C-alpha positions as CSV (number, residue, x, y, z in Angstrom):
1,M,13.9,8.0,-3.9
2,I,12.0,7.3,-0.7
3,V,10.4,3.8,-0.6
4,S,6.9,4.1,1.1
5,L,4.6,1.3,2.1
6,I,1.0,2.5,2.4
7,V,-1.5,0.1,4.1
8,A,-4.5,-0.3,6.1
9,M,-4.9,-3.1,8.4
10,D,-6.9,-4.2,11.2
11,E,-5.7,-4.8,14.8
12,A,-4.7,-8.4,13.9
13,G,-2.6,-7.2,10.8
14,G,-5.2,-8.2,8.3
15,I,-5.4,-6.5,5.2
16,S,-7.8,-8.3,2.8
17,L,-10.4,-11.0,2.3
18,D,-10.8,-12.6,-1.1
19,G,-8.9,-9.9,-2.8
20,R,-10.9,-7.0,-1.1
21,L,-10.6,-4.5,1.5
22,P,-12.8,-6.1,4.4
23,W,-14.1,-2.5,5.5
24,R,-15.3,0.7,4.0
25,L,-13.3,3.8,5.0
26,S,-14.2,6.6,2.5
27,S,-11.8,9.3,4.5
28,D,-9.0,7.1,4.5
29,L,-9.3,6.2,0.8
30,Q,-9.4,10.0,0.1
31,R,-6.2,10.5,2.0
32,F,-4.7,7.4,0.0
33,K,-5.4,9.4,-3.3
34,A,-4.1,12.6,-2.0
35,L,-0.8,10.9,-0.8
36,T,-0.2,8.9,-4.0
37,M,-1.5,11.3,-6.7
38,G,1.4,12.0,-9.2
39,H,3.4,9.2,-8.0
40,H,4.4,5.6,-9.1
41,L,2.4,2.8,-7.2
42,V,4.0,-0.7,-7.1
43,M,1.7,-3.6,-6.6
44,G,1.2,-7.3,-7.1
45,R,-0.8,-8.8,-9.8
46,K,-3.5,-10.0,-7.5
47,T,-3.8,-6.5,-6.1
48,F,-4.1,-4.9,-9.6
49,D,-6.7,-7.5,-10.4
50,S,-8.6,-6.5,-7.5
51,I,-8.6,-2.8,-8.4
52,G,-9.2,-3.8,-12.1
53,R,-7.6,-0.8,-13.8
54,P,-4.8,1.6,-13.3
55,L,-5.6,4.5,-10.8
56,P,-5.9,7.9,-12.6
57,G,-3.0,10.4,-12.2
58,R,-0.5,7.7,-10.9
59,T,1.9,5.3,-12.7
60,T,1.0,1.6,-12.3
61,I,3.9,-1.0,-11.9
62,I,2.6,-4.4,-11.5
63,V,5.1,-7.3,-10.1
64,T,4.3,-10.5,-11.5
65,R,6.0,-13.6,-12.7
66,Q,3.7,-14.0,-15.6
67,L,5.6,-13.2,-18.6
68,N,2.6,-12.5,-20.7
69,Y,0.8,-10.1,-18.5
70,H,0.7,-6.6,-19.8
71,P,-2.5,-4.7,-18.9
72,A,-3.0,-1.5,-20.9
73,G,-1.5,1.8,-19.3
74,C,0.6,-0.3,-16.8
75,L,4.3,-1.0,-16.4
76,V,5.2,-4.7,-15.5
77,A,8.2,-5.7,-13.7
78,N,9.0,-9.5,-12.9
79,S,10.8,-8.5,-9.3
80,L,10.4,-5.7,-6.8
81,E,13.9,-4.5,-7.7
82,I,13.0,-4.0,-11.3
83,A,9.8,-2.2,-10.1
84,L,11.9,0.2,-7.9
85,E,14.3,0.9,-10.8
86,L,11.3,1.8,-13.1
87,A,10.0,4.3,-10.5
88,R,13.6,5.6,-10.0
89,G,14.1,5.8,-14.0
90,G,10.7,7.6,-14.1
91,G,12.1,10.4,-12.1
92,E,10.3,9.4,-8.8
93,S,10.9,11.1,-5.6
94,E,8.8,8.9,-3.6
95,V,7.2,5.4,-4.7
96,F,4.3,3.9,-2.9
97,V,4.1,0.1,-2.5
98,I,0.3,-0.5,-2.1
99,G,0.3,-4.4,-1.4
100,G,-0.6,-7.2,-1.4
101,G,1.1,-9.2,1.4
102,E,3.9,-10.9,-0.4
103,I,5.0,-7.4,-2.1
104,Y,4.8,-5.7,1.4
105,A,7.0,-8.5,2.8
106,Q,9.7,-8.1,0.0
107,S,9.7,-4.3,0.3
108,L,9.5,-3.8,4.0
109,P,13.2,-4.3,4.6
110,C,14.0,-1.4,2.0
111,A,11.2,0.8,3.0
112,D,12.1,4.2,4.3
113,R,8.3,5.1,5.4
114,I,5.3,3.4,6.3
115,Y,1.7,5.3,5.9
116,L,-0.4,3.0,8.3
117,T,-3.8,3.1,8.9
118,C,-4.9,0.9,11.8
119,V,-8.4,0.1,11.6
120,H,-9.9,-0.4,15.2
121,T,-11.5,-3.7,14.6
122,R,-10.7,-7.3,13.7
123,V,-12.1,-8.6,10.7
124,A,-12.1,-11.9,8.8
125,A,-8.9,-11.7,6.5
126,D,-6.8,-13.9,4.5
127,T,-3.9,-11.6,3.8
128,F,-1.8,-10.0,6.4
129,F,0.8,-7.1,6.5
130,P,4.0,-8.9,7.6
131,A,5.3,-8.4,11.2
132,F,7.9,-5.6,11.7
133,D,9.9,-4.5,14.6
134,P,8.4,-1.2,16.0
135,S,11.7,-0.1,17.4
136,E,13.1,0.3,14.0
137,W,10.4,2.9,13.3
138,E,9.5,6.5,14.7
139,A,6.1,7.8,14.5
140,V,6.4,11.3,13.1
141,Q,2.6,11.9,12.7
142,V,-0.4,10.4,14.4
143,V,-4.2,11.2,13.7
144,E,-6.9,9.6,15.4
145,S,-10.2,9.4,13.1
146,P,-13.6,8.7,14.7
147,V,-16.1,6.8,12.5
148,G,-17.0,9.5,9.7
149,E,-20.3,9.6,8.0
150,K,-18.9,7.1,5.3
151,D,-16.5,5.2,7.4
152,Q,-17.5,1.8,8.9
153,F,-14.9,1.8,11.7
154,P,-12.8,4.3,13.7
155,Y,-9.0,4.2,12.8
156,T,-5.5,5.7,13.5
157,F,-3.5,6.9,10.9
158,T,0.3,6.8,11.5
159,V,3.3,8.1,9.3
160,M,6.4,6.1,10.4
161,Q,10.1,6.8,9.4
162,R,12.7,4.2,9.7
163,R,15.2,5.2,12.3
């Protein structure tokens, strides 16, 4: 099973502010939906709470230490390792880790692929993507996206494979 991280971050690595995306990028959200549809999504509890519901057409696995946390329509794991085993046991070929910062940091060492949207701005953020060594990764696809009709900023979408 391929372990993929999918993230949008600003030029300083910021990924969210007060549990919300600090920008509006409709075209990137459409790409997120297309890439993740039919797959398992692994996320932390705070990320799930900010979304507020399981995303249609995908299996949601929430990583939390809260033993009594069981939102309808979701799987719950008390560690990243258990979450990945749930996806593997569900026959997953590629699992997507979608945040937040702590889950990204835990999953980065075992990630095979990163779908990275670099938003060409710097915004106020309180959660950041962990630093990583770019020499461990090879860019296999790079797409420059100007500001679209429903996009707040230009961005670059890069698919990176671990070397």
